[in-house]
C-alpha positions in Angstrom: -5.1 38.4 15.3 -4.0 36.1 18.1 -7.1 33.8 17.6 -6.6 33.8 13.9 -3.0 32.8 14.2 -4.0 30.1 16.7 -6.6 28.8 14.4 -4.2 28.7 11.5 -1.7 26.7 13.6 -4.3 24.2 14.7 -5.5 23.8 11.1 -1.9 23.2 10.0 -1.3 20.7 12.7 -4.5 18.8 11.8 -3.6 18.7 8.2 0.0 17.4 8.9 -1.3 14.8 11.3 -4.0 13.6 9.0 -1.6 13.5 6.1 0.9 11.5 8.2 -1.9 9.0 9.1 -3.1 8.5 5.6 0.5 8.1 4.3 1.2 5.5 7.0 -1.9 3.5 6.2 -1.1 3.5 2.5 2.5 2.6 3.2 1.5 -0.4 5.4 -1.0 -1.6 2.8 1.5 -1.6 0.1 4.5 -3.0 2.1 3.2 -5.8 4.3 0.4 -8.4 4.3 -0.2 -8.5 8.0 0.5 -4.9 8.7 -1.6 -4.0 5.7 -4.7 -5.8 7.1 -4.4 -3.9 10.3 -3.8 -0.7 8.4 -7.1 -1.2 6.5 -8.9 -2.0 9.8 -7.5 1.2 11.4 -8.3 3.1 8.3 -12.0 2.0 8.5 -12.0 3.0 12.2 -10.4 6.3 11.4 -13.0 7.5 8.8 -15.9 8.0 11.3 -13.6 9.3 13.9 -12.2 11.8 11.4 -15.6 13.2 10.7 -17.1 13.0 14.2 -14.1 14.1 16.2 -11.1 16.4 15.7 -9.4 15.4 12.4 -5.9 16.3 13.5 -6.0 14.6 16.9 -7.7 11.4 15.6 -5.3 11.3 12.7 -2.3 11.7 15.0 -3.6 9.1 17.5 -4.3 6.5 14.8 -1.0 7.2 13.1 0.9 6.6 16.3 -1.1 3.4 17.0 -0.4 2.1 13.6 3.3 2.9 13.8 3.5 1.2 17.2 1.8 -1.9 15.9 4.1 -2.0 12.9 7.2 -1.7 15.0 6.1 -4.3 17.6 4.1 -6.8 15.5 3.7 -5.8 11.9 7.3 -6.8 10.8 7.2 -10.2 12.5 8.8 -12.5 10.0 8.0 -16.0 8.9 11.0 -17.5 7.1 11.1 -20.1 4.4 13.1 -23.3 4.7 16.7 -22.8 3.3 17.1 -26.4 2.2 17.5 -26.8 -1.5 17.3 -23.1 -2.4 19.8 -21.6 -4.8 20.3 -17.9 -5.4 22.4 -16.0 -8.0 23.8 -12.7 -6.9 25.6 -10.3 -9.2 28.2 -7.7 -8.3 29.8 -9.8 -5.5 33.3 -8.3 -5.8 32.5 -5.9 -2.9 29.7 -4.0 -1.1 26.2 -5.3 -0.8 26.6 -8.3 -3.1 29.8 -9.5 -1.4 28.2 -9.3 2.1 25.0 -10.9 0.9 26.8 -13.8 -0.7 28.6 -14.5 2.6 25.3 -14.2 4.6 23.4 -16.5 2.4 26.2 -19.1 2.4 26.2 -19.1 6.2 22.4 -19.6 6.2 22.8 -22.8 4.1 21.5 -21.3 0.8 23.4 -22.4 -2.3 24.9 -19.2 -3.6 26.2 -18.4 -7.1 28.3 -15.3 -6.5 28.9 -13.5 -9.8 32.0 -11.3 -9.8 33.5 -9.0 -12.4 37.0 -10.3 -11.7 37.2 -13.9 -10.6 40.9 -13.4 -9.7 40.4 -10.2 -7.8 40.6 -9.7 -4.0 36.8 -9.8 -3.5 36.5 -13.1 -5.3 39.4 -14.5 -3.4 37.8 -13.6 -0.1 34.6 -15.3 -1.0 36.5 -18.5 -2.1 38.4 -18.5 1.2 35.2 -17.9 3.2 34.9 -21.6 3.9 31.2 -22.0 2.9 30.7 -25.2 0.9 27.4 -23.6 -0.4 29.1 -20.6 -2.0 30.4 -20.8 -5.6 32.2 -17.9 -7.3 31.4 -17.3 -11.0 33.1 -15.0 -13.5 30.2 -12.8 -14.5 30.5 -9.5 -16.2 26.8 -8.6 -16.5 27.5 -6.5 -19.7 29.0 -9.5 -21.5 26.3 -11.7 -23.0 28.7 -14.6 -23.5 29.5 -14.7 -19.8 25.8 -14.5 -18.9 25.1 -17.5 -21.2 28.0 -19.4 -19.7 26.8 -18.8 -16.2 23.3 -19.8 -17.2 24.5 -23.2 -18.6 26.5 -23.9 -15.4 23.6 -23.0 -13.1 21.2 -25.1 -15.1 23.4 -28.1 -14.7 23.7 -27.4 -10.9 20.0 -26.8 -10.0 18.3 -29.2 -12.4 14.6 -29.5 -12.2 14.4 -27.6 -8.9 15.2 -24.4 -10.7 16.7 -21.2 -9.3 15.1 -19.7 -6.3 16.5 -16.2 -6.4 18.1 -13.7 -8.7 19.6 -10.6 -7.1 20.5 -7.9 -9.6 23.0 -6.0 -7.5 25.8 -5.2 -9.9 26.0 -1.4 -10.5 28.2 1.5 -11.0 28.0 5.2 -9.9 30.2 6.5 -12.6 31.4 10.1 -12.0 29.7 12.9 -10.2 29.3 16.0 -12.4 26.7 18.3 -13.8 24.5 16.5 -16.4 25.5 19.0 -19.1 29.2 18.2 -18.9 28.9 14.4 -18.4 30.0 12.8 -21.7 27.3 10.7 -23.4 29.4 7.7 -22.8 28.8 8.0 -19.1 25.0 7.8 -19.6 25.4 4.8 -21.9 27.7 3.0 -19.4 25.3 3.6 -16.4 22.3 2.5 -18.5 24.2 -0.6 -19.7 25.4 -1.8 -16.2 22.6 -0.6 -13.9 19.5 -1.2 -16.1 20.0 -3.1 -19.4 22.1 -5.8 -17.8 19.4 -6.4 -15.1 16.8 -6.7 -17.9 19.0 -9.3 -19.7 19.6 -11.3 -16.5 15.9 -11.5 -15.9 15.2 -12.6 -19.4 17.9 -15.3 -19.3 17.1 -16.7 -15.9 13.3 -16.4 -15.6 12.6 -19.9 -17.0 14.7 -21.2 -14.0 12.9 -18.9 -11.6 9.5 -20.0 -12.9 10.3 -23.6 -12.1 10.7 -22.8 -8.4 8.1 -19.9 -8.3 11.0 -17.9 -6.9 12.1 -14.3 -6.4 13.8 -11.5 -8.3 15.4 -8.7 -6.2 16.5 -5.6 -8.0 18.8 -3.2 -6.2 17.8 0.3 -7.3 18.5 3.5 -5.3 17.0 6.5 -3.6 18.5 8.5 -6.5 16.0 6.7 -8.8 13.1 8.1 -6.8 14.1 11.8 -6.6 16.6 14.1 -8.5 20.0 14.4 -6.9 22.4 17.0 -8.5 25.5 15.5 -10.1 23.8 12.0 -10.3 22.0 12.4 -13.6 23.4 9.2 -15.4 23.2 7.1 -12.2 19.7 8.4 -11.2 18.3 8.0 -14.6 19.5 4.4 -14.9 18.1 3.5 -11.4 14.8 5.1 -12.2 14.5 3.0 -15.3 15.3 -0.1 -13.2 12.6 0.8 -10.7 9.9 1.2 -13.3 11.0 -2.0 -15.0 10.9 -3.9 -11.7 7.3 -2.6 -10.9 6.1 -3.6 -14.3 7.8 -7.0 -14.0 6.2 -7.6 -10.6 2.7 -7.2 -12.1 3.5 -9.3 -15.2 5.0 -12.2 -13.2 2.3 -12.3 -10.5 0.4 -15.0 -12.4 3.5 -17.2 -12.6 4.0 -17.0 -8.8 7.4 -15.2 -9.2 7.7 -12.3 -6.8 9.7 -9.2 -7.6 11.1 -6.8 -5.0 12.8 -3.5 -5.4 15.3 -2.1 -2.9 15.9 1.6 -2.7 18.8 2.1 -0.3 19.9 5.4 1.0 23.7 6.1 0.8 26.0 3.6 2.4 29.8 3.5 2.3 30.7 0.9 -0.3 33.4 0.7 -3.0 30.9 2.1 -5.5 32.2 5.5 -4.5 35.8 4.6 -5.1 35.6 2.4 -8.3 36.7 5.0 -10.8 39.5 5.6 -13.2 42.3 8.0 -12.4 40.9 11.4 -11.7 43.2 13.2 -14.0 42.3 11.0 -16.9 38.6 11.6 -16.3 39.2 15.4 -16.0 41.0 15.4 -19.4 38.2 13.3 -20.9 35.6 15.8 -19.6 37.4 18.8 -20.9 38.0 17.3 -24.3 34.4 16.4 -24.7 33.1 19.9 -24.0 32.6 22.6 -26.5 34.7 25.7 -26.1 31.7 27.8 -24.8 30.8 25.1 -22.2 34.4 24.7 -21.1 34.6 28.4 -20.6 31.3 28.6 -18.7 32.3 25.9 -16.2 36.0 26.3 -16.0 38.8 23.9 -15.3 38.9 24.8 -11.6 35.3 23.8 -11.1 35.6 20.5 -13.0 38.7 19.7 -10.9 36.8 20.2 -7.7 34.3 17.5 -8.7 36.9 14.8 -8.7 37.0 14.7 -4.9 33.2 14.5 -4.5 32.8 10.7 -4.3 35.4 10.4 -1.5 33.8 13.3 0.4 30.4 11.7 0.1 31.7 8.3 1.2 33.2 9.8 4.3 29.8 11.1 5.4 27.9 7.8 4.9 27.4 4.9 7.4 29.5 1.8 6.8 27.0 -0.6 8.5 25.4 -2.4 5.7 23.1 -4.5 7.9 19.9 -2.6 7.0 20.3 -3.4 3.4 21.3 -7.0 4.1 18.3 -7.5 6.3 16.0 -6.3 3.6 17.7 -8.4 0.9 17.3 -11.4 3.1 13.6 -10.6 3.8 12.9 -10.1 0.1 14.5 -13.5 -0.8 13.6 -15.8 2.1 10.5 -14.4 4.0 7.1 -16.0 3.4 5.6 -12.6 2.7 8.2 -10.4 0.9 7.4 -6.7 0.3 7.4 -5.1 -3.1 9.5 -2.2 -2.0 12.2 -1.8 0.6 13.9 1.5 1.6 16.8 0.7 4.0 18.6 3.7 5.5 17.5 6.5 7.6 16.5 8.9 4.8 15.7 6.4 2.0 11.9 6.8 2.3 11.8 10.3 3.9 13.6 12.3 1.2 11.6 10.9 -1.7 8.3 11.3 0.3 9.1 14.9 1.0 10.1 15.5 -2.6 6.8 14.2 -3.9 4.8 16.0 -1.1 6.4 19.4 -1.3 5.6 22.0 -4.0 8.3 22.1 -6.7 9.5 25.5 -5.7 10.2 24.2 -2.2 12.0 21.0 -3.2 14.0 22.9 -5.8 15.2 25.2 -3.0 16.0 22.4 -0.5 17.5 19.6 -2.6 20.6 21.5 -3.8 21.3 22.4 -0.2 20.9 18.9 1.1 23.1 17.4 -1.6 25.9 19.9 -2.0 29.1 18.1 -2.8 31.4 21.0 -3.7 31.9 24.5 -2.5 33.2 25.6 -5.9 31.1 27.4 -8.5 31.3 27.2 -12.3 33.4 30.0 -13.7 30.3 31.7 -15.3 28.5 31.9 -12.0 31.4 33.3 -10.1 31.5 36.3 -12.5 27.8 37.1 -11.9 
């Protein structure tokens, strides 16, 4: 029995090590030109070693070697010249967009910072930032007339040089609640802001981007890669944006326009606080539910959901630099990557979700992403 258990442990270790090695090779091939070349070379070396030696040990050794190379050499960056490049960033009132607009302005890039409210505090901070290369534009990405107005203005500014970059950053979280009790308007709103507006922005500005053979950077989310309870409208809209971005990347390759998608993990931004008054939303939820559904969930449970965004925000890091570094890399590096996953768990959780059997992930995910201790009324009675 002891030998059998030992053999099972060794086999399991070998399988895990080999899977980690294969995954690392694939990840490097897809995410970086230079690291990808070395990944292929190590993969070629790894095949005979796998069959001639101990699969697990060889897999672990090569995986560690590749990870060490990637950390020390593989992410060495060649930057483009900043001179004459213009970038449009949406959603600059706060969060990632606000920080990116300041960063690009400081680097000497001409920045058109689109804001939802040109008279709001975020817009005023950008105007007072002191960068001559930063221009604030009124731009509600769901308003086609404002998009067209911004397009005409930017065309006049960039001329024949075209627009180098478009960063579709504007987005909303909406409200956290079970998918069944979310009003259909919540789904429409998330799809409109997070997905359809990005599609419209790409369609309008791509002629300018083709002139410069520039970049599109779409800010998706880890929630678009894996299911997160209470995030149905948000996750669905971000999943749509991710698939659109991947298809667009293939379609625009022949034009020389590169498309990158960024899937951040959770960071503390105003997206968790930008909501209407909680009591009004609670009333809206209750009024939209059928009598049976209202009875099953109960008012106490729905009330407990209103504090979820602030509780989530308190647990998240407020250092946005991992996202900003990836945004900058996607826009201004010689060799941008197709996919970025800033944040400690941004690639790990989706990877485990796709790797694990459904029964396992269905058990783990609700426990990892538990935002309220309350239970629906119908479940408390069981």
